Residue, then its C-alpha position, 0 to 999 in steps of 0.5 A: m744428424g746422420i745415418r750412413t749406409p753399409q756401403q758408406y761405412w765401407d767406403g769410409l775405411r779407405d784411408g791411410r791407416t797403418v795395418i800389419y797382418q802376418g807381418q805385412r803391411v795391408t795397403s787398404a783395409a777396406d779391400f783386403d780379402e782376409f778382412v771382407p767377412a769382418i767388414k761385412h759382419s760390422s756392416l750389419a750395424y748400418e744395415i739394421s737402420s733399414t731392417h729395424p728402424d723402430l729399434a735402430v733409429a733415434d730422433d731427439g728433434n734434430g734429425p735421425y741418428t743411429a739409436f746405438y748412440k742414444l743417451p739412456r736417460t730412463a729405464d725404458d731407454i736401457v731396456n730398448r738398448g738391450k733389445l737393439i743389441e740383441a737384434v743386431s747380434r741375432m743378425g750376426a749369428g750371436t756375436i757382437v757387431l760394431k757400434e755396441v762397444g763404441s757407444d758403451a765408451l761414449f756413455g762411460l765418458l759422459r757419466a764419469l767425467d767433469g770439467p774440460g774432459l766432459e766438454n770435450a767428450r760431449a763435443f766428440y759425442d755430437h760428432c759421432c752422432a752427426n757422422d754415424v761414426a764407427l768407433a773401436v775402443a782400446q782399454s786393455d794395456v799389455k800390462g807387463n808384470r801384472s803384480l806392479p802398477p804402471h809406474k813400477q814396470a820395468d818398461p814404462d811403455l807397458y801401459l799407455r802414457i803421456v810422454a809430452e805435452d804442449a799448449d795444443s796437444i799431448t803425445v802418447r806412447g805404448a800399446k793396447v791389446h784386444t782391440s776389437f774392430s780396430a782395423n774396420a772402424d773409423e775412430l778409436i776411443v782410448l780408455p784407462t784400464r784400471a784404478m791409479s795412484a798419484a804416482d801413475a799420473d802420466w798413465a791416466v789418459s783418455f782420448a779419441i783419434p781417427m784410425d789413420t793418425e800418424g804413429l798409430s799402428l794396428y797389428v791384427s791377429p791372424y786368428l780365424h785366418g782363411n776362407p772356410d767352406p760354408f758347408e763345414h763352417p756355417i757361421s765362421s765362413k760368414h762372420k768374423l771379428l778383427e782384433s789388434l795389438t794397437v801400438f801408439d808410437d809418439v802419437r800426437v793428440p789434439k787437446d780438444r780430443v783429450f778426455l783425461n789428462k793426468k787425473p789418476e783419481t778419475a782413471g778407476p771410475l772411468a774404467i768402471a763406467f765403461v764396464d757398466y755398459h759393456r757388460f750389459t752389452a755382453i749379456n744382451y749380445k749373448l742372448p742369440l748365441l744361447d738360443i743357437l745352443v738350445g736350438t742346435a741341441k734340439l735339432v741334433a737330438d732329432a738328427n740322431g734319433i735320441s730326442a725321446a730319451g729321458h737323459v736327453k730331455s734332461k740335458i736340453t732342459e738344463l740348456v734352456t734353464y741356462a739360457e733363460t737365467v741369463r735372459g732373465l737377469a739381462e732383463l732385470s738389469g734394465l728394469r732395476s737400472q738407476p740414474g748415474g752421473n750426469d743424468i745418464q741411466l745406468p744398468d743395475p750393476l748387480a744384475v748385469n754382473m750376475a748375468k755375465y758371471h752366469f753366462a761365463h761360468g756355464f758356457h763350457q758346460a753348455t758346449a760340452t752338453l751339446l757335444d755329448l748330444a752330437g756324438g763323435l761325427v763332429a770330429t770324424g765326419p766327412g768334409a765339404q769336398d766329400w759331400a760335393d763329390p757325387d759318388t762319395r755323396k751317395v755313400l754318405e747319404k746311405y750310411l750317415a742318415g739318422g733320424v733325418p736325412a744325412e744332409q740335414r744331419l751333417r749340416v747340424l753336426n757341422l754347426v756343432g763343430d763350428l760352435c764347439t770345436g773349431a777355431w770359431g768355437g775356440y774364439q767363443s770359449v776365450l770370449a766367455t772366459h775373458a771378454e768384457g771382464s774375467l769371472e773374478a772381475e764380475k765376482t768383485q763387482i757382484a760383491r761390491s754391488y750387493d747390499s749385504e748390510r740389508a741382509v745383516r740387519y734383517v738377521s740381526d733383528l731376527i735374533g735380537i742383536 
């Protein structure tokens, strides 16, 4: 078993991976200035081993390893995993960091598979624990015409597929999208994105490969490009995620790294098995973000001198209710967890999806409330260069003071802007709507997970039918 340092993680990114950024090949992802904030952010997944060893380090008798990869066997294990995810997200300003997603995929593989695929997944799991591997996950296919299954697409490469096979390997072609951390992870787990029929067998594939595998290319999104000023952007100047279009150009995968090979009947259950853990991760890493929304609302009300107003107290209470409802459902999902396949504990799907739906459904109203409390200076206020100029600063200090001195007020207002109106706020808005599954996907799982027959039987007994 092993625990790597943040520096060892960073050094491990210096390999021959193919990364394209704004149309140019990146020579070294580890040394590219634009990626540095993202790598520092993801380094928190390694830093937490020293800052929170009680949460972040596990030892089952064979030596210490990252607790992100500790297999959940009991409800307590699920609860402790939630605490770990919340803690690392708090270090990352309310945003997912790195190891959470990869471990979700590992648990899904180990719970849903059987036969040779399960044996390969177990061997890969041991490799990840022993080497403290940083994992990215590629699940979402580009999908083309979404009304059509994989085998009916005009271009068969719009879902990742197997194009060749020999005794030792498979060869895959296609692309995945929305791949978080791909440019700053060590290896990549590929999962199916949907249920499939027998006609889709070539597209039913799952495997793991190193990021520098020949034929694998990472087209990293330029969203959040640049080096924002910390005064104007207190969060996004320090924290960033890298997302990619992940292209497989006839990539050869050794068979001992293949988990699913043309078994379409397993594609859907494996996709859901990952989601079961990934949405649990989502609702726990969102908890610090919700605390940020509530704390910022209180600070901006004080800064504007309106905290005693009845309607302001009501708005802040609504934010508290929103945040604590998500927290309560997140905690419930651990307490009501249940045994899953292969003796791996499963967070309660009903509570998980209710929490995720409630978060996503309420996020945009929450940010609108925060903007309402903040006022127009979020958009019309001064910038960092204004504040840095001594003469201009004197004017700003005089005229932009509120319930608190001008500097404190402006810093809080800039935080509101970072959270709600800038590129970082836009990113969070998209995440709330689409990341870890759409609102409709969550509603589908809520309907599947709720025991409606229990309610029907109760009502039938009440009225004697």
